[in-house]
The first five atom37 places (N, CA, C, CB, O) and aatype in JSON, in Angstrom:
{
  "aatype": [12, 0, 5, 6, 0, 5, 19, 10, 19, 19, 0, 2, 10, 7, 14, 0, 15, 3, 6, 10, 10, 15, 0, 10, 1, 0, 1, 0, 0, 6, 7, 14, 0, 1, 13, 2, 10, 19, 19, 14, 0, 16, 14, 8, 19, 1, 7, 19, 14, 3, 0, 0, 0, 14, 7, 9, 0, 0, 7, 6, 5, 5, 0, 6, 6, 18, 10, 6, 6, 0, 10, 6, 1, 10, 1, 15, 0, 7, 10, 6, 19, 6, 7, 2, 19, 7, 3, 0, 6, 14, 10, 0, 15, 9, 6, 3, 0, 19, 2, 10, 7, 8, 13, 3, 6, 19, 9, 9, 15, 7, 1, 15, 7, 14, 19, 15, 1, 16, 10, 1, 16, 3, 10, 0, 15, 11, 0, 11, 8, 0, 16, 7, 10, 1, 19, 1, 18, 0, 6, 6, 10, 9],
  "atom_mask": [
    [1, 1, 1, 1, 1],
    [1, 1, 1, 1, 1],
    [1, 1, 1, 1, 1],
    [1, 1, 1, 1, 1],
    [1, 1, 1, 1, 1],
    [1, 1, 1, 1, 1],
    [1, 1, 1, 1, 1],
    [1, 1, 1, 1, 1],
    [1, 1, 1, 1, 1],
    [1, 1, 1, 1, 1],
    [1, 1, 1, 1, 1],
    [1, 1, 1, 1, 1],
    [1, 1, 1, 1, 1],
    [1, 1, 1, 0, 1],
    [1, 1, 1, 1, 1],
    [1, 1, 1, 1, 1],
    [1, 1, 1, 1, 1],
    [1, 1, 1, 1, 1],
    [1, 1, 1, 1, 1],
    [1, 1, 1, 1, 1],
    [1, 1, 1, 1, 1],
    [1, 1, 1, 1, 1],
    [1, 1, 1, 1, 1],
    [1, 1, 1, 1, 1],
    [1, 1, 1, 1, 1],
    [1, 1, 1, 1, 1],
    [1, 1, 1, 1, 1],
    [1, 1, 1, 1, 1],
    [1, 1, 1, 1, 1],
    [1, 1, 1, 1, 1],
    [1, 1, 1, 0, 1],
    [1, 1, 1, 1, 1],
    [1, 1, 1, 1, 1],
    [1, 1, 1, 1, 1],
    [1, 1, 1, 1, 1],
    [1, 1, 1, 1, 1],
    [1, 1, 1, 1, 1],
    [1, 1, 1, 1, 1],
    [1, 1, 1, 1, 1],
    [1, 1, 1, 1, 1],
    [1, 1, 1, 1, 1],
    [1, 1, 1, 1, 1],
    [1, 1, 1, 1, 1],
    [1, 1, 1, 1, 1],
    [1, 1, 1, 1, 1],
    [1, 1, 1, 1, 1],
    [1, 1, 1, 0, 1],
    [1, 1, 1, 1, 1],
    [1, 1, 1, 1, 1],
    [1, 1, 1, 1, 1],
    [1, 1, 1, 1, 1],
    [1, 1, 1, 1, 1],
    [1, 1, 1, 1, 1],
    [1, 1, 1, 1, 1],
    [1, 1, 1, 0, 1],
    [1, 1, 1, 1, 1],
    [1, 1, 1, 1, 1],
    [1, 1, 1, 1, 1],
    [1, 1, 1, 0, 1],
    [1, 1, 1, 1, 1],
    [1, 1, 1, 1, 1],
    [1, 1, 1, 1, 1],
    [1, 1, 1, 1, 1],
    [1, 1, 1, 1, 1],
    [1, 1, 1, 1, 1],
    [1, 1, 1, 1, 1],
    [1, 1, 1, 1, 1],
    [1, 1, 1, 1, 1],
    [1, 1, 1, 1, 1],
    [1, 1, 1, 1, 1],
    [1, 1, 1, 1, 1],
    [1, 1, 1, 1, 1],
    [1, 1, 1, 1, 1],
    [1, 1, 1, 1, 1],
    [1, 1, 1, 1, 1],
    [1, 1, 1, 1, 1],
    [1, 1, 1, 1, 1],
    [1, 1, 1, 0, 1],
    [1, 1, 1, 1, 1],
    [1, 1, 1, 1, 1],
    [1, 1, 1, 1, 1],
    [1, 1, 1, 1, 1],
    [1, 1, 1, 0, 1],
    [1, 1, 1, 1, 1],
    [1, 1, 1, 1, 1],
    [1, 1, 1, 0, 1],
    [1, 1, 1, 1, 1],
    [1, 1, 1, 1, 1],
    [1, 1, 1, 1, 1],
    [1, 1, 1, 1, 1],
    [1, 1, 1, 1, 1],
    [1, 1, 1, 1, 1],
    [1, 1, 1, 1, 1],
    [1, 1, 1, 1, 1],
    [1, 1, 1, 1, 1],
    [1, 1, 1, 1, 1],
    [1, 1, 1, 1, 1],
    [1, 1, 1, 1, 1],
    [1, 1, 1, 1, 1],
    [1, 1, 1, 1, 1],
    [1, 1, 1, 0, 1],
    [1, 1, 1, 1, 1],
    [1, 1, 1, 1, 1],
    [1, 1, 1, 1, 1],
    [1, 1, 1, 1, 1],
    [1, 1, 1, 1, 1],
    [1, 1, 1, 1, 1],
    [1, 1, 1, 1, 1],
    [1, 1, 1, 1, 1],
    [1, 1, 1, 0, 1],
    [1, 1, 1, 1, 1],
    [1, 1, 1, 1, 1],
    [1, 1, 1, 0, 1],
    [1, 1, 1, 1, 1],
    [1, 1, 1, 1, 1],
    [1, 1, 1, 1, 1],
    [1, 1, 1, 1, 1],
    [1, 1, 1, 1, 1],
    [1, 1, 1, 1, 1],
    [1, 1, 1, 1, 1],
    [1, 1, 1, 1, 1],
    [1, 1, 1, 1, 1],
    [1, 1, 1, 1, 1],
    [1, 1, 1, 1, 1],
    [1, 1, 1, 1, 1],
    [1, 1, 1, 1, 1],
    [1, 1, 1, 1, 1],
    [1, 1, 1, 1, 1],
    [1, 1, 1, 1, 1],
    [1, 1, 1, 1, 1],
    [1, 1, 1, 1, 1],
    [1, 1, 1, 0, 1],
    [1, 1, 1, 1, 1],
    [1, 1, 1, 1, 1],
    [1, 1, 1, 1, 1],
    [1, 1, 1, 1, 1],
    [1, 1, 1, 1, 1],
    [1, 1, 1, 1, 1],
    [1, 1, 1, 1, 1],
    [1, 1, 1, 1, 1],
    [1, 1, 1, 1, 1],
    [1, 1, 1, 1, 1]
  ],
  "atom_positions": [
    [[0.84, -1.18, 0.0], [0.0, 0.0, 0.0], [0.88, 1.24, 0.0], [-0.96, 0.0, 1.22], [1.81, 1.34, 0.81]],
    [[0.62, 2.18, -0.89], [1.41, 3.4, -1.01], [1.16, 4.32, 0.18], [1.1, 4.12, -2.33], [0.04, 4.42, 0.69]],
    [[2.23, 4.99, 0.6], [2.1, 5.96, 1.68], [1.37, 7.2, 1.17], [3.49, 6.33, 2.26], [1.54, 7.59, 0.01]],
    [[0.58, 7.8, 2.02], [-0.19, 8.99, 1.65], [0.75, 10.19, 1.47], [-1.26, 9.3, 2.73], [1.49, 10.54, 2.38]],
    [[0.7, 10.8, 0.29], [1.52, 11.97, 0.0], [0.89, 13.2, 0.63], [1.68, 12.16, -1.52], [-0.33, 13.35, 0.69]],
    [[1.75, 14.08, 1.1], [1.32, 15.36, 1.65], [1.54, 16.4, 0.54], [2.11, 15.74, 2.99], [2.67, 16.67, 0.15]],
    [[0.44, 16.97, 0.05], [0.51, 17.86, -1.11], [0.11, 19.27, -0.7], [-0.4, 17.35, -2.25], [-0.99, 19.5, -0.21]],
    [[1.03, 20.21, -0.93], [0.74, 21.61, -0.69], [0.1, 22.17, -1.96], [2.03, 22.41, -0.3], [0.65, 22.03, -3.05]],
    [[-1.06, 22.8, -1.81], [-1.77, 23.4, -2.94], [-1.86, 24.89, -2.68], [-3.19, 22.76, -3.14], [-2.42, 25.32, -1.67]],
    [[-1.32, 25.68, -3.6], [-1.38, 27.14, -3.47], [-2.32, 27.64, -4.55], [0.04, 27.8, -3.59], [-2.05, 27.5, -5.74]],
    [[-3.43, 28.24, -4.12], [-4.45, 28.7, -5.06], [-4.69, 30.19, -4.88], [-5.77, 27.92, -4.86], [-5.04, 30.65, -3.8]],
    [[-4.49, 30.93, -5.94], [-4.67, 32.37, -5.9], [-5.91, 32.75, -6.69], [-3.43, 33.09, -6.46], [-5.95, 32.58, -7.9]],
    [[-6.91, 33.27, -6.01], [-8.17, 33.74, -6.57], [-8.96, 32.64, -7.26], [-7.91, 34.86, -7.55], [-8.57, 32.14, -8.31]],
    [[-10.05, 32.28, -6.67], [-10.92, 31.27, -7.26], [-10.46, 29.86, -7.01], [0.0, 0.0, 0.0], [-10.51, 29.04, -7.92]],
    [[-10.0, 29.53, -5.77], [-9.46, 28.2, -5.52], [-10.5, 27.08, -5.6], [-8.82, 28.17, -4.18], [-10.14, 25.91, -5.63]],
    [[-11.79, 27.43, -5.64], [-12.82, 26.39, -5.72], [-13.24, 26.15, -7.16], [-14.04, 26.77, -4.86], [-14.33, 25.64, -7.42]],
    [[-12.39, 26.51, -8.09], [-12.71, 26.38, -9.5], [-12.86, 24.91, -9.92], [-11.65, 27.06, -10.35], [-12.33, 24.01, -9.27]],
    [[-13.56, 24.71, -11.01], [-13.69, 23.37, -11.57], [-12.33, 22.81, -11.92], [-14.59, 23.38, -12.81], [-12.08, 21.62, -11.75]],
    [[-11.42, 23.67, -12.42], [-10.1, 23.23, -12.81], [-9.31, 22.71, -11.61], [-9.34, 24.37, -13.48], [-8.64, 21.69, -11.7]],
    [[-9.39, 23.41, -10.49], [-8.67, 22.96, -9.3], [-9.26, 21.64, -8.81], [-8.73, 24.02, -8.19], [-8.51, 20.72, -8.47]],
    [[-10.56, 21.54, -8.75], [-11.2, 20.3, -8.33], [-10.77, 19.14, -9.23], [-12.74, 20.45, -8.34], [-10.43, 18.07, -8.73]],
    [[-10.78, 19.36, -10.53], [-10.36, 18.31, -11.47], [-8.9, 17.93, -11.26], [-10.58, 18.77, -12.91], [-8.54, 16.75, -11.3]],
    [[-8.06, 18.93, -11.03], [-6.64, 18.68, -10.83], [-6.39, 17.86, -9.56], [-5.87, 20.0, -10.76], [-5.58, 16.94, -9.57]],
    [[-7.08, 18.19, -8.48], [-6.86, 17.46, -7.23], [-7.43, 16.05, -7.31], [-7.5, 18.22, -6.06], [-6.87, 15.13, -6.73]],
    [[-8.53, 15.88, -8.02], [-9.04, 14.53, -8.25], [-8.03, 13.71, -9.06], [-10.4, 14.58, -8.99], [-7.79, 12.54, -8.77]],
    [[-7.44, 14.35, -10.08], [-6.44, 13.66, -10.9], [-5.23, 13.3, -10.06], [-6.02, 14.53, -12.11], [-4.68, 12.2, -10.2]],
    [[-4.8, 14.2, -9.18], [-3.66, 13.9, -8.32], [-4.0, 12.78, -7.36], [-3.23, 15.14, -7.53], [-3.17, 11.91, -7.13]],
    [[-5.19, 12.78, -6.81], [-5.62, 11.72, -5.9], [-5.66, 10.37, -6.62], [-7.0, 12.05, -5.32], [-5.4, 9.34, -6.01]],
    [[-5.97, 10.38, -7.91], [-6.0, 9.14, -8.69], [-4.6, 8.57, -8.89], [-6.66, 9.39, -10.04], [-4.45, 7.38, -9.17]],
    [[-3.57, 9.4, -8.77], [-2.18, 8.93, -8.9], [-1.74, 8.11, -7.68], [-1.23, 10.12, -9.09], [-0.83, 7.3, -7.77]],
    [[-2.4, 8.33, -6.55], [-2.05, 7.64, -5.32], [-2.6, 8.39, -4.14], [0.0, 0.0, 0.0], [-3.02, 9.55, -4.27]],
    [[-2.62, 7.76, -2.97], [-3.19, 8.4, -1.78], [-2.55, 9.76, -1.51], [-3.02, 7.49, -0.56], [-1.33, 9.91, -1.57]],
    [[-3.4, 10.74, -1.22], [-2.89, 12.09, -0.98], [-3.77, 12.84, 0.01], [-2.79, 12.87, -2.29], [-4.99, 12.68, 0.04]],
    [[-3.12, 13.65, 0.8], [-3.8, 14.59, 1.7], [-3.33, 15.97, 1.25], [-3.46, 14.31, 3.25], [-2.14, 16.2, 1.04]],
    [[-4.28, 16.88, 1.1], [-3.99, 18.21, 0.57], [-4.05, 19.27, 1.65], [-4.95, 18.54, -0.54], [-4.89, 19.22, 2.55]],
    [[-3.14, 20.24, 1.55], [-3.17, 21.42, 2.4], [-3.25, 22.62, 1.47], [-1.91, 21.49, 3.36], [-2.29, 22.95, 0.78]],
    [[-4.4, 23.27, 1.45], [-4.66, 24.4, 0.58], [-4.25, 25.7, 1.25], [-6.15, 24.45, 0.19], [-4.69, 26.0, 2.36]],
    [[-3.41, 26.47, 0.58], [-3.01, 27.79, 1.06], [-3.49, 28.82, 0.04], [-1.46, 27.88, 1.29], [-3.2, 28.7, -1.16]],
    [[-4.21, 29.82, 0.52], [-4.69, 30.9, -0.34], [-3.91, 32.16, 0.05], [-6.25, 31.12, -0.19], [-4.08, 32.67, 1.16]],
    [[-3.05, 32.66, -0.85], [-2.32, 33.89, -0.53], [-3.28, 35.06, -0.29], [-1.34, 34.23, -1.66], [-4.3, 35.18, -0.97]],
    [[-2.94, 35.9, 0.67], [-3.8, 37.04, 1.04], [-3.53, 38.25, 0.14], [-3.57, 37.42, 2.52], [-3.36, 39.36, 0.62]],
    [[-3.49, 38.01, -1.15], [-3.24, 39.07, -2.12], [-4.5, 39.89, -2.32], [-2.74, 38.49, -3.46], [-5.54, 39.33, -2.68]],
    [[-4.46, 41.2, -2.11], [-5.65, 42.03, -2.36], [-6.02, 41.99, -3.84], [-5.41, 43.49, -1.89], [-5.15, 42.0, -4.7]],
    [[-7.31, 41.96, -4.13], [-7.8, 41.93, -5.51], [-8.86, 42.99, -5.71], [-8.36, 40.53, -5.86], [-9.63, 43.31, -4.8]],
    [[-8.88, 43.53, -6.9], [-9.94, 44.44, -7.31], [-10.57, 43.82, -8.54], [-9.39, 45.89, -7.6], [-9.91, 43.61, -9.55]],
    [[-11.87, 43.52, -8.44], [-12.59, 42.87, -9.54], [-11.87, 41.63, -10.05], [-12.79, 43.84, -10.69], [-11.85, 41.35, -11.24]],
    [[-11.28, 40.89, -9.12], [-10.65, 39.63, -9.48], [-9.27, 39.74, -10.08], [0.0, 0.0, 0.0], [-8.71, 38.74, -10.54]],
    [[-8.7, 40.95, -10.1], [-7.36, 41.12, -10.67], [-6.44, 41.68, -9.6], [-7.39, 42.05, -11.92], [-6.74, 42.72, -9.02]],
    [[-5.3, 40.99, -9.32], [-4.39, 41.54, -8.32], [-3.97, 42.95, -8.73], [-3.14, 40.62, -8.15], [-3.75, 43.21, -9.92]],
    [[-3.86, 43.84, -7.77], [-3.54, 45.22, -8.08], [-2.79, 45.84, -6.91], [-4.83, 46.03, -8.4], [-3.25, 45.78, -5.77]],
    [[-1.65, 46.43, -7.19], [-0.86, 47.04, -6.12], [-1.62, 48.17, -5.44], [0.46, 47.56, -6.68], [-1.32, 48.5, -4.29]],
    [[-2.59, 48.77, -6.11], [-3.37, 49.86, -5.52], [-4.63, 49.35, -4.83], [-3.73, 50.87, -6.6], [-5.5, 50.14, -4.47]],
    [[-4.73, 48.05, -4.65], [-5.9, 47.46, -3.99], [-5.99, 47.97, -2.55], [-5.84, 45.91, -4.02], [-5.03, 48.54, -2.04]],
    [[-7.14, 47.76, -1.9], [-7.39, 48.35, -0.59], [-6.48, 47.91, 0.56], [-8.75, 48.05, -0.21], [-6.68, 48.37, 1.68]],
    [[-5.51, 47.06, 0.35], [-4.56, 46.73, 1.4], [-4.63, 45.29, 1.87], [0.0, 0.0, 0.0], [-5.47, 44.5, 1.43]],
    [[-3.71, 44.99, 2.76], [-3.55, 43.62, 3.26], [-4.8, 43.12, 3.97], [-2.36, 43.55, 4.2], [-5.19, 41.97, 3.77]],
    [[-5.43, 43.95, 4.79], [-6.64, 43.49, 5.51], [-7.71, 43.03, 4.53], [-7.19, 44.61, 6.4], [-8.37, 42.02, 4.77]],
    [[-7.89, 43.76, 3.44], [-8.87, 43.36, 2.44], [-8.45, 42.06, 1.78], [-9.05, 44.46, 1.38], [-9.29, 41.2, 1.51]],
    [[-7.16, 41.91, 1.52], [-6.66, 40.68, 0.92], [-6.88, 39.48, 1.82], [0.0, 0.0, 0.0], [-7.25, 38.41, 1.35]],
    [[-6.66, 39.66, 3.11], [-6.87, 38.57, 4.06], [-8.35, 38.18, 4.13], [-6.37, 38.97, 5.46], [-8.68, 36.99, 4.17]],
    [[-9.23, 39.17, 4.13], [-10.67, 38.87, 4.18], [-11.11, 38.13, 2.92], [-11.49, 40.17, 4.34], [-11.84, 37.14, 3.0]],
    [[-10.67, 38.6, 1.76], [-11.01, 37.92, 0.5], [-10.47, 36.49, 0.5], [-10.45, 38.7, -0.71], [-11.17, 35.56, 0.09]],
    [[-9.24, 36.32, 0.94], [-8.63, 34.99, 0.97], [-9.39, 34.05, 1.9], [-7.16, 35.09, 1.4], [-9.58, 32.88, 1.57]],
    [[-9.82, 34.55, 3.06], [-10.61, 33.73, 4.0], [-11.91, 33.25, 3.35], [-10.92, 34.54, 5.29], [-12.3, 32.1, 3.49]],
    [[-12.57, 34.17, 2.62], [-13.82, 33.8, 1.94], [-13.58, 32.73, 0.88], [-14.47, 35.04, 1.3], [-14.33, 31.76, 0.79]],
    [[-12.53, 32.91, 0.06], [-12.19, 31.92, -0.96], [-11.84, 30.58, -0.31], [-11.01, 32.41, -1.84], [-12.25, 29.52, -0.79]],
    [[-11.08, 30.64, 0.77], [-10.66, 29.43, 1.46], [-11.86, 28.64, 1.98], [-9.72, 29.77, 2.62], [-11.94, 27.43, 1.76]],
    [[-12.78, 29.31, 2.65], [-13.97, 28.62, 3.18], [-14.77, 27.96, 2.07], [-14.86, 29.61, 3.95], [-15.19, 26.81, 2.2]],
    [[-14.97, 28.68, 0.98], [-15.7, 28.13, -0.17], [-14.97, 26.91, -0.75], [-15.87, 29.2, -1.26], [-15.58, 25.88, -1.04]],
    [[-13.66, 27.04, -0.89], [-12.87, 25.96, -1.48], [-12.87, 24.72, -0.6], [-11.43, 26.42, -1.71], [-13.06, 23.61, -1.1]],
    [[-12.67, 24.89, 0.7], [-12.64, 23.74, 1.6], [-13.97, 23.0, 1.57], [-12.32, 24.18, 3.04], [-14.0, 21.77, 1.52]],
    [[-15.06, 23.73, 1.59], [-16.38, 23.1, 1.54], [-16.55, 22.3, 0.24], [-17.5, 24.15, 1.66], [-17.0, 21.16, 0.26]],
    [[-16.19, 22.92, -0.87], [-16.37, 22.26, -2.17], [-15.46, 21.04, -2.32], [-16.12, 23.25, -3.3], [-15.9, 19.98, -2.77]],
    [[-14.2, 21.18, -1.95], [-13.25, 20.08, -2.11], [-13.57, 18.92, -1.18], [-11.82, 20.57, -1.86], [-13.47, 17.75, -1.57]],
    [[-13.94, 19.23, 0.06], [-14.31, 18.17, 1.0], [-15.58, 17.46, 0.57], [-14.48, 18.75, 2.4], [-15.69, 16.24, 0.71]],
    [[-16.54, 18.21, 0.04], [-17.78, 17.57, -0.41], [-17.54, 16.67, -1.61], [-18.83, 18.63, -0.76], [-18.35, 15.8, -1.91]],
    [[-16.41, 16.88, -2.29], [-16.03, 16.0, -3.41], [-15.25, 14.79, -2.91], [-15.19, 16.79, -4.43], [-14.8, 13.96, -3.72]],
    [[-15.08, 14.67, -1.59], [-14.42, 13.5, -1.03], [-12.92, 13.62, -0.87], [0.0, 0.0, 0.0], [-12.25, 12.62, -0.58]],
    [[-12.38, 14.79, -1.03], [-10.94, 14.98, -0.89], [-10.58, 15.32, 0.55], [-10.44, 16.08, -1.83], [-11.33, 16.02, 1.24]],
    [[-9.44, 14.81, 1.02], [-8.94, 15.14, 2.35], [-8.14, 16.42, 2.23], [-8.07, 13.97, 2.95], [-7.05, 16.43, 1.65]],
    [[-8.68, 17.51, 2.78], [-8.03, 18.8, 2.61], [-8.21, 19.68, 3.84], [-8.59, 19.52, 1.38], [-9.29, 19.77, 4.42]],
    [[-7.1, 20.31, 4.22], [-7.09, 21.33, 5.26], [-6.67, 22.61, 4.56], [-6.12, 20.96, 6.47], [-6.31, 22.59, 3.39]],
    [[-6.71, 23.73, 5.27], [-6.31, 24.95, 4.59], [-6.08, 26.12, 5.52], [0.0, 0.0, 0.0], [-6.48, 26.12, 6.68]],
    [[-5.42, 27.11, 4.95], [-5.18, 28.35, 5.67], [-4.86, 29.47, 4.69], [-4.04, 28.17, 6.69], [-4.59, 29.23, 3.51]],
    [[-4.91, 30.69, 5.2], [-4.54, 31.86, 4.42], [-3.05, 32.07, 4.59], [-5.35, 33.14, 4.86], [-2.52, 31.96, 5.7]],
    [[-2.37, 32.37, 3.49], [-0.93, 32.58, 3.54], [-0.54, 34.02, 3.28], [0.0, 0.0, 0.0], [-1.4, 34.9, 3.19]],
    [[0.73, 34.24, 3.17], [1.29, 35.55, 2.86], [0.72, 36.06, 1.55], [2.83, 35.47, 2.79], [0.29, 35.27, 0.71]],
    [[0.71, 37.36, 1.36], [0.18, 37.95, 0.13], [1.0, 37.55, -1.09], [0.14, 39.46, 0.25], [0.47, 37.51, -2.2]],
    [[2.28, 37.26, -0.91], [3.16, 36.85, -1.99], [3.12, 35.32, -2.11], [4.62, 37.35, -1.74], [3.47, 34.63, -1.16]],
    [[2.7, 34.78, -3.27], [2.58, 33.33, -3.41], [3.85, 32.55, -3.07], [2.17, 33.01, -4.81], [3.75, 31.5, -2.44]],
    [[5.02, 33.02, -3.48], [6.25, 32.3, -3.16], [6.48, 32.26, -1.66], [7.46, 32.94, -3.87], [6.89, 31.24, -1.11]],
    [[6.23, 33.37, -0.98], [6.37, 33.41, 0.47], [5.38, 32.45, 1.14], [6.17, 34.84, 1.0], [5.7, 31.82, 2.14]],
    [[4.16, 32.35, 0.58], [3.18, 31.39, 1.1], [3.7, 29.97, 1.01], [1.85, 31.51, 0.33], [3.54, 29.18, 1.94]],
    [[4.33, 29.65, -0.11], [4.89, 28.31, -0.31], [6.02, 28.06, 0.68], [5.4, 28.14, -1.76], [6.04, 27.03, 1.35]],
    [[6.95, 29.0, 0.78], [8.09, 28.84, 1.68], [7.63, 28.72, 3.13], [9.05, 30.02, 1.53], [8.14, 27.88, 3.87]],
    [[6.68, 29.55, 3.55], [6.17, 29.48, 4.92], [5.56, 28.11, 5.21], [5.13, 30.58, 5.16], [5.86, 27.5, 6.24]],
    [[4.72, 27.64, 4.31], [4.06, 26.35, 4.52], [5.07, 25.22, 4.62], [3.07, 26.07, 3.39], [4.96, 24.36, 5.5]],
    [[6.04, 25.22, 3.73], [7.05, 24.15, 3.73], [7.92, 24.23, 4.98], [7.92, 24.23, 2.46], [8.34, 23.2, 5.51]],
    [[8.2, 25.43, 5.45], [8.99, 25.58, 6.67], [8.24, 25.11, 7.91], [9.42, 27.02, 6.85], [8.85, 24.69, 8.89]],
    [[6.9, 25.19, 7.87], [6.09, 24.83, 9.03], [5.56, 23.4, 8.99], [4.94, 25.77, 9.16], [5.08, 22.89, 10.01]],
    [[5.63, 22.74, 7.84], [5.07, 21.4, 7.73], [5.9, 20.52, 6.81], [0.0, 0.0, 0.0], [6.92, 20.95, 6.28]],
    [[5.46, 19.3, 6.64], [6.14, 18.35, 5.76], [5.29, 18.15, 4.52], [6.42, 16.99, 6.48], [4.11, 17.8, 4.62]],
    [[5.88, 18.37, 3.36], [5.17, 18.16, 2.09], [6.05, 17.38, 1.13], [4.75, 19.51, 1.47], [7.28, 17.47, 1.17]],
    [[5.39, 16.62, 0.28], [6.09, 15.82, -0.73], [6.09, 16.49, -2.09], [5.46, 14.45, -0.84], [6.95, 16.21, -2.93]],
    [[5.14, 17.38, -2.32], [5.04, 18.07, -3.61], [4.18, 19.3, -3.47], [4.48, 17.13, -4.69], [3.49, 19.5, -2.47]],
    [[4.22, 20.15, -4.53], [3.47, 21.4, -4.54], [2.67, 21.47, -5.83], [4.42, 22.63, -4.41], [3.18, 21.17, -6.91]],
    [[1.4, 21.87, -5.71], [0.56, 22.14, -6.86], [0.17, 23.61, -6.77], [-0.71, 21.19, -6.91], [-0.31, 24.07, -5.74]],
    [[0.37, 24.34, -7.87], [0.03, 25.75, -7.92], [-1.18, 25.92, -8.84], [1.24, 26.61, -8.43], [-1.19, 25.43, -9.96]],
    [[-2.18, 26.61, -8.34], [-3.36, 26.9, -9.14], [-3.55, 28.41, -9.18], [-4.63, 26.19, -8.57], [-3.8, 29.03, -8.15]],
    [[-3.42, 28.98, -10.36], [-3.55, 30.42, -10.5], [-4.69, 30.77, -11.42], [0.0, 0.0, 0.0], [-5.38, 29.89, -11.94]],
    [[-4.87, 32.06, -11.62], [-5.91, 32.52, -12.53], [-5.56, 32.07, -13.93], [-6.07, 34.05, -12.46], [-4.39, 32.06, -14.31]],
    [[-6.56, 31.71, -14.7], [-6.33, 31.47, -16.1], [-6.54, 32.79, -16.81], [-7.27, 30.36, -16.67], [-7.11, 33.72, -16.24]],
    [[-6.1, 32.89, -18.0], [-6.26, 34.14, -18.73], [-4.92, 34.74, -19.07], [0.0, 0.0, 0.0], [-3.97, 34.03, -19.38]],
    [[-4.84, 36.06, -19.01], [-3.64, 36.73, -19.51], [-2.45, 36.7, -18.56], [-3.96, 38.14, -19.83], [-1.76, 37.7, -18.4]],
    [[-2.22, 35.56, -17.92], [-1.07, 35.43, -17.04], [0.11, 35.0, -17.91], [-1.34, 34.4, -15.88], [0.02, 34.02, -18.66]],
    [[1.19, 35.71, -17.8], [2.37, 35.43, -18.6], [2.92, 34.04, -18.3], [3.44, 36.48, -18.36], [3.07, 33.67, -17.13]],
    [[3.21, 33.28, -19.34], [3.84, 31.97, -19.15], [5.19, 32.14, -18.47], [4.02, 31.23, -20.5], [5.6, 31.28, -17.68]],
    [[5.89, 33.23, -18.75], [7.17, 33.48, -18.13], [7.01, 33.64, -16.63], [7.83, 34.72, -18.73], [7.79, 33.06, -15.86]],
    [[6.01, 34.42, -16.19], [5.78, 34.59, -14.76], [5.39, 33.28, -14.1], [4.69, 35.63, -14.53], [5.85, 32.99, -13.0]],
    [[4.55, 32.48, -14.77], [4.13, 31.2, -14.21], [5.32, 30.27, -14.06], [3.05, 30.55, -15.09], [5.5, 29.64, -13.02]],
    [[6.14, 30.2, -15.1], [7.31, 29.34, -15.05], [8.27, 29.84, -13.99], [8.01, 29.29, -16.43], [8.89, 29.03, -13.29]],
    [[8.4, 31.14, -13.85], [9.28, 31.71, -12.85], [8.84, 31.32, -11.45], [9.32, 33.23, -12.99], [9.68, 30.95, -10.63]],
    [[7.54, 31.39, -11.15], [7.05, 31.0, -9.82], [7.35, 29.52, -9.56], [5.54, 31.27, -9.7], [7.82, 29.16, -8.49]],
    [[7.07, 28.68, -10.54], [7.33, 27.25, -10.37], [8.81, 26.98, -10.14], [6.83, 26.47, -11.59], [9.18, 26.2, -9.26]],
    [[9.67, 27.61, -10.93], [11.11, 27.36, -10.78], [11.61, 27.91, -9.44], [11.89, 28.01, -11.94], [12.44, 27.27, -8.79]],
    [[11.11, 29.07, -9.03], [11.51, 29.61, -7.73], [11.03, 28.71, -6.59], [10.96, 31.03, -7.55], [11.77, 28.47, -5.63]],
    [[9.8, 28.22, -6.7], [9.27, 27.32, -5.66], [10.07, 26.03, -5.61], [7.77, 27.01, -5.92], [10.38, 25.54, -4.52]],
    [[10.4, 25.47, -6.76], [11.2, 24.24, -6.79], [12.57, 24.48, -6.18], [11.35, 23.72, -8.24], [13.06, 23.67, -5.4]],
    [[13.19, 25.6, -6.53], [14.5, 25.93, -5.99], [14.44, 26.15, -4.48], [15.06, 27.19, -6.69], [15.32, 25.69, -3.75]],
    [[13.41, 26.85, -4.01], [13.29, 27.17, -2.59], [12.97, 25.96, -1.73], [12.23, 28.22, -2.39], [13.38, 25.89, -0.57]],
    [[12.23, 25.0, -2.3], [11.75, 23.87, -1.49], [12.42, 22.54, -1.8], [10.28, 23.72, -1.67], [12.47, 21.66, -0.94]],
    [[12.92, 22.39, -3.01], [13.47, 21.11, -3.44], [12.4, 20.09, -3.77], [0.0, 0.0, 0.0], [12.7, 18.92, -3.99]],
    [[11.14, 20.53, -3.8], [10.02, 19.62, -4.04], [9.59, 19.64, -5.51], [8.84, 19.98, -3.15], [9.91, 20.57, -6.25]],
    [[8.87, 18.61, -5.91], [8.25, 18.58, -7.23], [7.16, 19.66, -7.24], [7.65, 17.16, -7.56], [6.34, 19.72, -6.32]],
    [[7.15, 20.5, -8.27], [6.17, 21.57, -8.38], [5.47, 21.45, -9.73], [6.84, 22.98, -8.23], [6.12, 21.35, -10.77]],
    [[4.13, 21.45, -9.69], [3.33, 21.39, -10.92], [2.22, 22.41, -10.84], [2.75, 19.97, -11.14], [1.8, 22.84, -9.77]],
    [[1.74, 22.79, -12.03], [0.54, 23.63, -12.09], [-0.67, 22.71, -12.18], [0.6, 24.62, -13.3], [-0.61, 21.63, -12.76]],
    [[-1.77, 23.16, -11.61], [-3.01, 22.37, -11.61], [-3.4, 21.98, -13.03], [-4.16, 23.17, -10.94], [-3.88, 20.87, -13.26]],
    [[-3.21, 22.88, -13.98], [-3.59, 22.61, -15.37], [-2.81, 21.44, -15.96], [-3.38, 23.86, -16.22], [-3.28, 20.8, -16.9]],
    [[-1.62, 21.16, -15.44], [-0.82, 20.04, -15.92], [-1.44, 18.7, -15.54], [0.6, 20.13, -15.38], [-1.13, 17.67, -16.15]],
    [[-2.29, 18.7, -14.55], [-2.9, 17.46, -14.06], [-4.22, 17.13, -14.74], [-3.12, 17.55, -12.58], [-4.71, 16.0, -14.65]],
    [[-4.8, 18.11, -15.42], [-6.11, 17.91, -16.01], [-5.97, 17.23, -17.35], [-6.86, 19.24, -16.16], [-6.97, 16.97, -18.02]]
  ]
}
């Protein structure tokens, strides 16, 4: 029997998306897994991160709302998942989680749309370098 993998999932804006649910189901199909969902407390305006957004407190409140929705949806789908709000910077969220817990891999779920492939690749490479763990994007699992 395979040992249960501890998977860190970092989801920025809309973590309860169909894509994330599909990705975590696909990961669970690879072998036993327990997920820890971290939602960065990045402030958003109309769903788009913005440096001029109302501040960290607003980002934390938005992240808490997304987290509650995501945990309910993912658990109702039968996935073993815990979660918390992380730092506003996604890489810092990853580093903090890995420093505080044990994980075997990282799955990053971000907004789809006009996100630069260079920025996405940069986050994944930085996360891999910082943690030494396997890092994938949720879309790679679907």
